[in-house]
C-alpha positions in Angstrom: -10.8 12.3 -11.5 -7.7 13.7 -9.8 -4.4 12.0 -9.3 -1.8 13.8 -7.0 1.7 12.5 -7.3 4.4 13.2 -4.7 7.6 12.0 -3.3 10.1 13.0 -6.0 13.3 14.8 -5.3 17.1 14.6 -5.6 18.6 11.4 -4.6 22.1 10.0 -4.8 22.8 6.9 -6.8 22.3 3.8 -4.8 19.6 5.4 -2.7 15.9 4.7 -2.7 12.7 6.7 -3.1 9.1 6.1 -2.6 6.6 7.9 -4.8 2.9 8.2 -3.8 -0.1 8.9 -5.9 -3.4 9.8 -4.2 -6.5 9.4 -6.2 -10.0 10.9 -5.9 -13.1 10.9 -8.0 -12.8 7.1 -8.7 -13.7 3.9 -7.1 -10.1 3.2 -6.4 -10.3 -0.4 -5.5 -11.5 -1.5 -8.9 -9.0 0.5 -11.0 -5.7 -0.5 -12.3 -3.0 2.0 -11.1 0.4 2.5 -12.4 3.4 4.6 -13.2 5.1 5.9 -16.3 8.2 7.9 -16.5 9.7 10.3 -19.1 13.4 11.1 -19.1 14.7 14.2 -20.9 14.6 13.7 -24.7 13.0 10.3 -24.4 9.6 8.8 -24.8 7.3 8.1 -21.9 7.8 4.5 -20.7 5.7 2.3 -18.5 7.5 1.6 -15.2 5.0 -0.6 -13.3 1.3 -1.2 -12.8 -0.9 -2.9 -10.2 -4.3 -4.2 -11.1 -7.4 -4.3 -8.9 -6.9 -8.0 -8.4 -3.4 -7.7 -7.3 -1.4 -8.5 -10.4 1.7 -6.4 -10.9 4.2 -5.9 -13.7 7.4 -4.0 -14.1 9.6 -2.7 -16.8 12.8 -4.6 -17.2 14.8 -1.5 -16.3 13.4 -1.5 -12.7 12.5 -5.2 -12.2 14.1 -6.6 -9.1 14.7 -3.2 -7.5 11.2 -1.7 -7.4 7.9 -2.4 -5.7 4.5 -1.1 -6.6 1.8 -1.3 -4.0 -1.5 0.2 -3.2 -3.6 1.0 -0.1 -7.2 0.9 -1.1 -8.2 2.4 2.2 -6.2 5.5 1.3 -6.9 5.5 -2.4 -3.1 5.7 -2.9 -0.6 3.8 -5.0 3.1 3.7 -4.2 6.2 3.1 -6.2 9.4 2.3 -4.3 12.6 2.1 -6.3 15.8 0.9 -4.6 19.4 1.2 -5.8 18.6 4.2 -7.9 20.7 4.9 -10.9 21.2 8.1 -12.9 19.2 6.5 -15.7 16.2 6.6 -13.4 16.2 10.4 -13.6 12.8 11.3 -15.1 9.4 12.8 -14.4 7.2 10.1 -13.0 3.6 10.1 -13.8 0.9 8.0 -12.1 -2.1 6.9 -14.0 -5.3 5.0 -13.6 -7.3 2.9 -16.1 -11.0 2.9 -15.5 -12.5 -0.6 -15.8 -14.2 -1.6 -19.0 -11.7 0.5 -21.1 -13.5 3.6 -20.2 -10.4 5.8 -20.2 -7.1 6.6 -18.7 -6.3 9.5 -16.4 -2.9 11.0 -15.5 -1.4 12.7 -12.6 0.7 15.8 -12.9 4.1 14.1 -12.6 6.8 14.3 -10.0 10.5 14.8 -10.8 13.1 12.3 -9.7 16.7 13.3 -10.1 19.4 10.8 -9.4 22.9 12.2 -9.0 26.0 10.1 -9.6 
């Protein structure tokens, strides 16, 4: 299983960013896909996830200004965050949960830095 995250970078507060995570080695369409983030000095926190049947959930900190989506034909999950805040600065990690609780795999992380 490989997850390749991309799309991070330096963004000004108020801007937006779209992160991508391309998966291989899995049957993408049947897996839950999601994103965590870890800010400096803080624990990793769940940002959003998208199940194989289309259910989504978001952390309160990004709810209303983010969208998680997936393209099963490209085995890719996306996370778009609007109206970025300095508090969104973190390394963002994509993950996948194999069905039947058979394990979780992580991508390598992509750094998002939001300047004020």
